[in-house]
C-alpha positions, 0 to 999 in steps of 0.5 A, a space after each residue: 545445465 542448458 537448462 538452468 542457463 534457459 531460466 530467466 533471470 527475474 528481479 523483485 524490489 521489496 519483500 513486504 507483502 507485495 514482495 512475498 507474494 511475488 517471490 512465493 509464486 515465481 519461486 515454484 516456477 521452475 522457469 525462473 531464477 529470482 533474486 529479491 532485494 529488501 533494504 532493510 533487514 527484516 520482511 514485512 515493509 510497511 508492517 514493521 512498526 519502528 519507534 523511529 520517524 525520521 531514518 533507520 539504523 542504515 541512515 535511510 528515511 523510515 519506511 514504515 508509517 505504523 503506529 503503536 496502536 494500529 489495527 487493520 481497517 479491514 477484518 483479518 479474514 479478508 486480508 488472507 492470500 487465498 493460499 494462506 488463510 490463517 489470519 483467522 480473528 473472528 471477534 475483534 475481527 480486526 487485528 494488530 499490525 504485530 499479528 499481520 506482521 506475524 502472519 507474513 513471517 509465517 507465509 514467508 516460512 511456510 513456502 521457504 520464500 527467505 532463501 531467495 531474499 538479499 537483504 540489506 540491499 538498496 536499490 540505486 538504479 533500473 535501467 532498460 538495456 538491449 542485448 546483442 541479440 536485440 533483447 530488453 533486459 534490465 540492468 540493476 545496480 544495487 548498494 549492500 548498506 553495510 559495506 556500501 559496495 555496489 554491483 550491477 546485475 542484468 535481469 530479463 523482468 522485473 517486479 516493483 513491489 516497494 509499496 507507496 506508504 512511505 513517501 508523505 503528501 502533504 498539500 500546499 496550505 497558504 501560511 503554514 510556514 508561520 504556523 507557530 505549533 507542530 506540523 506532522 504528517 501521519 506518517 510520522 505519527 506513533 502514539 497518542 501519549 505524545 500529544 497528551 493535552 494537546 489540540 489537534 487539527 487532523 486534515 484528511 478523514 480517509 481510514 487513517 485521519 479517522 482512526 487516528 483521531 479515534 486513537 488521540 480522542 482520549 489523550 488530548 484536549 480535542 481533535 478537529 477532524 477536517 474534511 470536505 467529505 460526507 459528514 459522519 455525523 457526529 458519530 465519533 465521540 465528544 472530543 473529535 469535531 468534525 469541520 470542513 477543510 482548510 482554507 489558509 493560516 494566519 499564525 495561529 488562526 487556522 482558517 477553513 472553507 466556511 471562513 470560520 476558524 480554529 486554534 490548536 497546537 498540533 497540525 497533522 496531515 492525514 493526506 495520503 502518500 506519493 507513489 515513488 520510485 527513485 531508483 528508475 531510470 528515464 529509460 524504464 519509461 515510466 512517468 508519475 504526474 501528481 500521483 497517476 502512473 503511466 503508462 500501465 496497463 491494468 494499473 500493472 505492466 508497463 505497457 512500452 516494456 512489458 517484462 516490467 510490472 509495479 505490484 499494488 498501485 491500486 488504492 482503496 482494494 483489499 490488498 493482499 488478495 489483489 497482490 495474489 492475482 496481479 502476481 499470477 497474472 504476470 507470471 502468466 504472461 512470462 510463461 506465455 500462458 497468457 498475452 497482451 491485447 494491442 498497444 492502443 487497447 492497452 494505452 487506452 485502458 491506461 488514460 485517466 479516468 477520474 477527475 483528479 490525477 491522483 485519484 487515477 488508481 482508486 478501485 474502491 467497488 470496481 476492484 472485484 471486476 479488475 481482479 476477474 479479469 486479471 484471473 480470466 485473462 490469465 486462466 487461473 482461478 478467481 478469488 473466493 466470492 467471500 472477499 467481495 461479499 465480505 468487503 461490501 458487507 464491511 463497507 456498508 456497516 463501517 459507517 454506521 460505527 467509525 468509533 468502534 467498528 474495528 471490534 465486531 464480529 465477522 463470521 464466515 459461513 462454512 460453505 463461504 457463501 454467506 457473512 454475518 457481522 455484528 457490531 458492538 454495542 
């Protein structure tokens, strides 16, 4: 009984991929008593597809941004958690969101994770408290969605795994309030037939912008893909026209950066999402300024109160393997198998290193060095090399065939030291 009393209580917020990964690693340690809160009634987070776009069955804003025909924009083979490699698609190498959801359900079943999760429970607030002995603790207030009952529980550590694809970011466009057509964010896009026969301008040409443009192309009269990035060289098919970014809107005319204009029926923002932690009290010390979260060491650890971490902050990464690394590093810290550097070193690490604050957590090719640094500091295995190799080959080839790259064949050699990628004709 004494041993049980000494176990530290850990709270995990969210049972999507990051939350399940956190649950898996922490549940295996005898040092912790684990409680996972999930506001919906199922696991999967953003991978749970819902036709609804406004509110869910609990009257809460719909969390998922999945659209019906979405396929992953990464090969399934490098999306796997390293300790559960069951996404094995070779051709086409990109899988449906249903397959990813099934993978997460199987992952939860394989590691017996569901028993740790309290479903239908919304985290209302997280506050820092100091115990009588001077120890920092976390007061977590939750609401049972069905009964509306609330309770407050004290934890020793907290892992925030609520994702960052649910609070749409829509930049200010002068005159958009007078646009007579439909205005939508990709968060609420579900299926192409809803836009049949219409013309659509998509603002933003990152992954979702390009993918939704392709999804729409055979159903709409025309798609204008509006962005200021490197041109895609008209490789998207005849119905998708690349144009520059939007300058302003004057009723039905959408003026572009080159002073030309287009007219469309639908204006769709594919402009990303805000990081949102509405439950965090000011006492937690976390601030979000134009999508730059501070003060975080390694985009992960709350520097001021290091018994709190936020899993999954970095963007333009291979997410599931990164979660696997981040969670193990936090576990190593709590078990004192690893230690943090000085506060001054951590604060330097957390300073803005990009021109724009909203790009502060974009890792891209830096993700591999990042993952390795956490693994080395935490004293556990680095990711197998095929993850990095596969990502690099994939990234260079994706630009060559944005229209049908998801149909490619992706083969990892038996020794996992080489990868072959065959693009469709």
